[in-house]
N, C-alpha and C positions, 0 to 999 in steps of 0.2 A: 502495501499498499504509498503511494507517493503522491506530491500531488503533480502535475503536469498541465501541460495546454492542451486542449479539448481539440483533438484533431474532424472533427464527423458533430456537423448539431444536435444536438440530445436533451436528456432531462435527469433530471438528479433522482434518483434512484429511492431516496427518502422522501424529501420536500415537492418534486412533479415541476421544477420549478426548472426553464429553459433553459439550457447550456449554447450556449453559441460559441463556433469557431474559434479558437486563438482563449477562449477565456481561461482561465486556472480552477483547476478542479482535483479534487483527489480521486486516483481510481485505481477502483480493489481487486484488484490479478485474482484473485481465487471466485469471481464471479461474474469479473466484468464486467461489470460496472462504474458509473460515475457519479460523486454526489459535491454538493456545494462546499470549499471550506468551511465555512459556516452557513449553514442555514437561518434563512431572517425566523425570526420569531412570528408564532402560529399568534394571527385574531381571532378565536374564541365567537366573536361577536356577542351581542344586550341581546338578551330572550327580547320579544314585542319594539321593538326601534321601532321600526320600521312605522305599524301600528297605532304605536305611539303620535306618531309626524303624521302622519296621514290624520288624523282625528285633531289633535293641534291647527292644521293646517282648516279644515273645515268648520273649524272651534272659532276658528278667527276670522274667516271669511263670513262669519254668519253676523258675531258680531259687526261686521264692519259695515255691510248690508243692510243690517240693522237702524246702528246708529246714523248710518247716512240722508234714509230716507227721516229716521224721527228725530234726532237729532241724540247727544251725547244724554241729556238729562232723561227725557221718555224713552228714547231706547232702550239705558239702564236699568228701566225700569219695567220695560216690555220681558228684558231677556230673565230679568229677577223670577220674574212671576210664570214664566215658561219655560218650557222644557225641548232639549236640543229632538231633531227629529230623530226616527230610529239608525236611520243609512248613516250618525256620525257619531249616534254611541255605537252602533257596532263597532266600529273601530276600538272604541276604548277595552267594548267586551272581550274584545282580540286579543288584545295586549296585554289584558289580563289574565289570558286563561295559558298566551304562551311564558309568560315571568312565571307563575305559579308552578306550568306544568316545570321550568328552567332549573326549580328550588327543588323537584325532586330526582331531577337527573343529579347534581350539582354532583353526584358521585361518580361522574364518567366519562368520558370522553366525547364532550357535543359543542358543538359548530352552533353558531344561533342566527336567526336572520339571516342566512347566506343570497346571494343576490346570481341572478343563472344569465351571462353574458347572454346577449338577443335579447332580454325578457325584460318583460317589469316587476315579471312575479315577482316571489320570495319565496325562498321554504325557509318553515317557522324551524327549525331541531333538524339533526341529524349525530344519530351519534355512534360511534365507531366503540363495540363493544364485544368484548370476550362470541359470542353470537353472533356474530357478523356484524352488516353496519347498516343499520334503523332507518329511513325516511322517516320525520314524523309531524303528525298538522293536529296542532291541537286546539282544540275547539266546547267555548263554555256554555254547553249548550243547556239547560233543565230540562230534564223529565225522563220518564225512565224507557232504557232505550230499546229497541226491537224491529226481525225483519217479522215486515207483513207480506203477502202476496195477494198481491191489488189486480192479480191474473185471474181466468180459472181451468176448471180440471183436465185441459189440455194443454189452455198456454198461459201457466203460470206465470206473475210477471213480480216477481221479489224485488219489494223497497224497501230501507231504512230507511228506520223512522228516530226520530228521541222525540219525550213527547207530542210537540203539530205539526214536528217540523219535519218535513220527508229532504233528509241528507245522501240519497243515494248518492247525487251529483259528487260531493265531496272524495268517492274512495275513490271518481274517474279520474278526477283533477288531479290525482296521484300518481297515474303510471308519467304523465311528461319530470316528473320531479329525480324518481325512481333515475326517466332516459339521460336524466343530465348529470346523475352520479354514476352514472356507466357510464359516461360519454367519459365524465373525467378520469375513471379510473382509466380507462383502456388507451386516451392519451397521452400517463404515463406513464405507457407500457409496464399496469401487472398484471402477473401472471404470477400462480390460478389468480380468476378475480374472485374473492368475497361472496356472499350470499348477500342481496341485497331487501329487504323489509320493510313494503309498506305501511304504513300505520294509523292509524283514525286511533286521535286521543280523545279521550270524552272527562275532560276534568272534573267536571260536575252532577256528571249522568246520574241515570238513576240505574241499576243498572238489577232484572230479572231472578229471584232467587234461586230458581230453577231453571236449571238452560238456558244462561245470557249467552247471548252470540258470542260466538270469536273471533266472526271472521268475517269479509262479506264483498263480493264480489272478485278475490286474491287477495281482499285488503284486511292486515289483523286488526282490529276492535281489541285496544284496554283504554283502561279509569290511568287516573296520575298513581295510585299504587298495582300496581296490577305489571303494569309495563314493565319492572324493574325487575322480574321475575324473566319478563320475555327475556331480559336485557343476556344473560349471566348463565345462558342450556338453551340448547347441545353448546360447549367451547370448541371453539375456530379458532380464534384468531388469539394471537398469546400476546405481550405489555407490548414487547417492537414491533411485532404487524401494527396496531394497533394504533401507533405512535406514529409509523410512516404515510399507514390510509390517512391518519387525523390530517397530519402534511398536505400532501397528493389534496384535499378533497380542497384543505382549506385555502390553499393557494388557489383552484382550480373555481371555484366559488368565496369569492372575499365578501364577508359583511356586507351590509346592506349600511 
């Protein structure tokens, strides 16, 4: 092992950052890989940051709009006695859900609020754990979690409900998030690639005492407590692999 100048463009085998021809790097002879002389620090991100920022932006726009029409004094009174629109409150609610789940995940290698290059959307949490890589969408919905068949005998149509909310589309939305993580690992030449598990985590939902649903359309359904068990078994990644995968994914999907 020793420092040398990169002969061909490649990526760091530890953190996944691009290493270009002529740059100084470390060559590992046994594995024939290269890595940074010193990998940059990882930014784990802040849970709920982008949702908090969106809520603050909408709140400020509403205040500016109302005071612009009614003046500071009367507008202040209207703001004090009226509630925010549900579409605005939803962003604050989403942030609280992400923050609450982040506290449960504090013992794990977790990346929060990750940006996907080329997209305005974000990934709430990516957990790199002994049992694999988990892409987690946190939701602060209340009500009983159940799967209902809205079809008929010859044509079933299962839907995921939390209380009166049809949350079926949330499961479909995890597909592009998993694809983004898979692409990050492929670009860094990670082989073999770990399993990537999509998870919908209902932080404040109510689970049936008998036969609670565990999955919907290939997406695991978990609570803030139950997800911890899923992260640790069966073990497929050791500490070194967890550290390496965390670095690779953190570089490819930076915090928002």
